[in-house]
C-alpha positions as CSV (number, residue, x, y, z in Angstrom):
1,M,0.0,-0.1,-0.1
2,W,3.0,2.4,0.3
3,P,2.8,3.5,-3.4
4,V,-1.0,4.6,-2.7
5,V,0.0,6.3,0.4
6,A,2.9,8.0,-1.4
7,I,0.7,9.1,-4.3
8,V,-1.8,10.7,-1.8
9,L,0.9,12.5,0.1
10,L,2.5,14.0,-3.1
11,W,-0.9,15.2,-4.4
12,L,-1.6,16.9,-1.0
13,G,1.9,18.5,-1.2
14,F,1.4,19.7,-4.7
15,A,-2.0,21.2,-3.9
16,S,-1.1,22.7,-0.6
17,S,2.3,24.3,-2.0
18,H,0.2,25.6,-5.0
19,L,-2.4,27.1,-2.7
20,A,0.2,28.6,-0.3
21,L,2.2,30.0,-2.9
22,S,-0.6,31.6,-4.8
23,S,-2.4,33.0,-1.7
24,L,-2.2,36.9,-1.7
25,P,-0.2,37.4,1.4
26,V,2.5,34.9,0.4
27,R,2.6,35.9,-3.4
28,Q,2.7,39.6,-2.8
29,R,5.5,39.2,-0.3
30,L,7.6,37.0,-2.4
31,V,7.0,39.0,-5.4
32,A,8.2,42.2,-3.7
33,R,11.4,40.3,-2.5
34,I,12.5,38.4,-5.5
35,G,10.3,39.8,-8.3
36,E,7.8,38.3,-10.8
37,P,9.9,36.3,-13.1
38,R,11.9,34.7,-10.2
39,F,8.6,34.0,-8.2
40,R,7.1,32.3,-11.3
41,G,10.3,30.2,-11.6
42,L,10.2,29.2,-7.9
43,Y,6.4,28.4,-8.4
44,S,7.2,26.1,-11.1
45,L,10.1,24.6,-9.5
46,V,8.2,23.5,-6.4
47,A,5.3,22.1,-8.6
48,F,7.8,20.0,-10.6
49,A,9.4,18.7,-7.3
50,F,6.1,17.2,-6.4
51,F,4.7,16.2,-9.7
52,V,7.5,14.5,-11.3
53,P,7.9,11.9,-8.4
54,L,4.2,11.6,-8.4
55,V,4.0,10.5,-12.0
56,R,7.0,8.3,-11.6
57,I,5.7,6.4,-8.6
58,Y,2.3,5.8,-10.3
59,F,3.7,4.5,-13.5
60,T,5.9,2.0,-11.7
61,H,3.0,1.0,-9.6
62,K,-0.1,1.0,-11.6
63,H,-3.3,-1.0,-10.5
64,A,-1.4,-1.6,-7.2
65,G,-3.3,-2.2,-4.1
66,P,-6.8,-3.5,-3.6
67,V,-9.3,-3.2,-6.4
68,L,-11.9,-0.8,-5.3
69,W,-14.1,-1.5,-8.3
70,T,-14.3,-3.2,-11.7
71,V,-16.0,-2.1,-14.9
72,P,-16.5,-4.5,-17.7
73,P,-14.7,-3.4,-20.8
74,H,-18.0,-2.9,-22.6
75,P,-18.2,-0.7,-25.7
76,A,-20.3,1.7,-24.0
77,V,-17.7,2.2,-21.4
78,R,-15.0,2.7,-23.9
79,W,-16.8,5.3,-26.0
80,T,-17.8,7.0,-22.8
81,V,-14.1,7.5,-22.0
82,Y,-13.4,8.4,-25.7
83,A,-16.1,11.0,-25.5
84,G,-14.8,12.3,-22.1
85,M,-11.3,12.5,-23.5
86,S,-12.5,14.4,-26.6
87,V,-14.1,17.0,-24.3
88,A,-11.2,17.3,-22.2
89,F,-8.8,18.0,-25.2
90,I,-11.3,20.6,-26.7
91,L,-11.3,22.4,-23.4
92,L,-7.4,22.1,-23.2
93,V,-6.8,23.4,-26.6
94,A,-9.5,26.1,-26.3
95,S,-7.9,27.4,-23.1
96,F,-4.8,28.2,-25.1
97,V,-6.6,29.8,-28.0
98,Q,-8.7,31.9,-25.5
99,P,-7.0,32.2,-22.2
100,S,-9.4,32.7,-19.3
101,P,-9.1,35.9,-17.2
102,A,-9.5,33.5,-14.0
103,S,-6.2,31.9,-14.9
104,V,-2.7,32.7,-13.8
105,G,-1.8,34.5,-17.1
106,G,-5.1,36.2,-17.3
107,G,-7.1,37.1,-20.4
108,N,-10.0,39.2,-21.9
109,T,-12.8,39.5,-19.5
110,R,-15.5,39.6,-22.3
111,P,-17.4,36.2,-21.9
112,R,-17.4,34.5,-25.1
113,G,-16.5,31.2,-26.8
114,I,-15.0,28.5,-24.4
115,L,-15.5,31.0,-21.5
116,L,-19.2,30.6,-21.8
117,V,-18.8,26.8,-21.5
118,T,-16.6,27.3,-18.4
119,R,-14.5,30.1,-17.0
120,H,-11.7,27.6,-16.2
121,P,-11.2,25.5,-19.5
122,L,-7.6,24.5,-18.5
123,L,-8.4,23.1,-15.1
124,M,-11.8,21.7,-16.1
125,A,-9.9,19.8,-18.9
126,L,-7.8,18.2,-16.1
127,F,-11.1,17.6,-14.1
128,V,-12.7,15.8,-17.0
129,F,-9.5,13.8,-17.6
130,G,-9.4,12.7,-14.1
131,V,-13.1,11.7,-14.0
132,V,-13.1,9.6,-17.2
133,H,-10.0,7.8,-16.1
134,L,-11.4,6.7,-12.7
135,I,-14.1,4.8,-14.7
136,P,-12.1,1.9,-15.9
137,N,-9.3,2.1,-13.5
138,G,-10.4,0.7,-10.0
139,G,-7.0,-0.3,-8.4
140,A,-6.2,1.6,-5.3
141,S,-3.0,3.4,-6.9
142,D,-5.0,4.2,-10.0
143,V,-7.8,5.9,-7.9
144,A,-5.5,7.8,-5.9
145,Y,-3.7,9.0,-9.0
146,F,-6.7,10.0,-11.0
147,A,-8.8,11.3,-8.3
148,G,-6.1,13.9,-7.6
149,F,-6.7,15.2,-11.3
150,A,-10.4,15.4,-10.5
151,L,-10.3,17.0,-7.1
152,F,-7.2,19.4,-7.5
153,P,-8.5,21.4,-10.4
154,L,-11.8,22.1,-8.4
155,V,-9.9,23.5,-5.5
156,G,-7.5,25.4,-7.6
157,A,-10.3,26.8,-9.8
158,W,-12.3,27.9,-6.7
159,H,-9.0,29.4,-5.2
160,Q,-8.4,31.4,-8.5
161,D,-11.9,32.7,-8.3
162,R,-11.4,33.9,-4.8
163,R,-8.1,35.6,-5.6
164,K,-9.3,37.3,-8.7
165,L,-12.5,38.6,-7.0
166,A,-10.1,40.1,-4.3
167,T,-7.8,41.8,-6.7
168,M,-9.7,42.6,-10.0
169,P,-12.9,44.6,-9.6
170,E,-13.6,43.9,-13.3
171,F,-13.6,40.4,-12.8
172,R,-17.0,40.3,-10.8
173,A,-19.0,40.8,-13.9
174,F,-17.1,38.1,-15.8
175,Y,-17.6,35.8,-12.8
176,E,-21.4,36.2,-12.7
177,R,-21.8,35.6,-16.4
178,T,-19.7,32.4,-16.7
179,P,-20.1,28.9,-15.1
180,F,-17.8,27.2,-13.1
181,F,-18.6,23.5,-14.2
182,P,-18.6,23.0,-18.0
183,F,-22.0,22.9,-19.8
184,T,-23.8,24.4,-16.8
185,G,-24.3,28.0,-17.9
186,R,-27.2,29.5,-19.7
187,Q,-25.2,30.4,-22.7
188,T,-23.3,27.3,-23.4
189,G,-25.0,26.7,-26.8
190,R,-23.5,30.0,-27.9
191,G,-20.2,29.4,-26.4
192,L,-20.0,26.0,-28.2
193,H,-21.1,27.8,-31.5
194,E,-18.1,30.2,-31.0
195,L,-15.6,27.8,-30.6
196,P,-12.9,27.9,-33.4
197,I,-13.4,25.0,-35.7
198,V,-9.6,24.7,-36.0
199,A,-9.2,24.3,-32.3
200,V,-11.9,21.6,-32.1
201,G,-10.3,19.8,-35.0
202,I,-7.0,19.9,-33.4
203,A,-8.4,18.5,-30.2
204,L,-10.0,15.7,-31.9
205,L,-6.9,14.8,-33.8
206,V,-4.9,14.7,-30.7
207,T,-7.7,12.6,-29.1
208,I,-7.5,10.0,-31.9
209,T,-3.8,10.1,-31.9
210,I,-3.3,9.5,-28.1
211,R,-5.9,6.6,-28.4
212,Y,-4.0,5.0,-31.2
213,F,-0.7,5.1,-29.3
214,H,-2.0,4.9,-25.8
215,G,-0.8,1.2,-25.3
216,R,2.6,2.2,-26.4
217,L,2.9,5.3,-24.7
218,F,1.2,4.6,-21.2
219,G,0.5,0.8,-21.3
220,G,-2.6,-0.8,-20.1
C-alpha cells in the first residue's frame, strides 16, 4: 500500500504548495522580495518537485493495491471514455486559444467562446481527464492518482476565483456571467457555437492520436 500512500501525500503536497504560494499574502511578499519572474520560476520548481515523483511512482505501480471497483470493458464504457477525453482535449486546446482571465496569466474579461462553457477551461480539462480515467481504473493506486486530477482542479479553480475577485474589480461581472462547471451555464450553446473549428479539429486529432498510441505510450 505504500505507493498509494505516497501518491496521496504527493498530491497533498502539490496542492497545498500551489495554494500557499498563490495566496495573496505569500505571493505579494515573495514578488516584492524576488520579483515576478523569479517567483514564477520558484512556483514552477516547487510544482515539478512534487509532480515528477508523483507521476514516476504511479507509472511504476499502476493498478497496485486492492481493487476498489471493476467496470467491464463494454463498448459503451470505452466510448464514454473516448467522448470524455474529446471534451477534455477541446477544453485544453481552447484554453490556449482563448485564455481565461481567471487563470494565472489572465485574459480578456469579455465572456465568449469557451468561457461561456466554463471560465476555467484548462483546469476543467484536467478535471474531466481525471473523472473519465477513474471509470475503468479501480485499483487503489489508480484511484489515488486520477482522483487527484479530478479534485485538485476544483480546489484550484475555486481558489483562483477568490483571488481574482479580491484583486480585480472588473472580474466580478465576468464571474457572474460564466459557469464554474462545464456545460452548466445558460449560454453554453452560444459558447460552443463560437468555438474556433480549428481548435476543435486539433483537439479531436490529438484525441485520436493519443488513443491509437495509448498502449505504446502509457501501457494498459
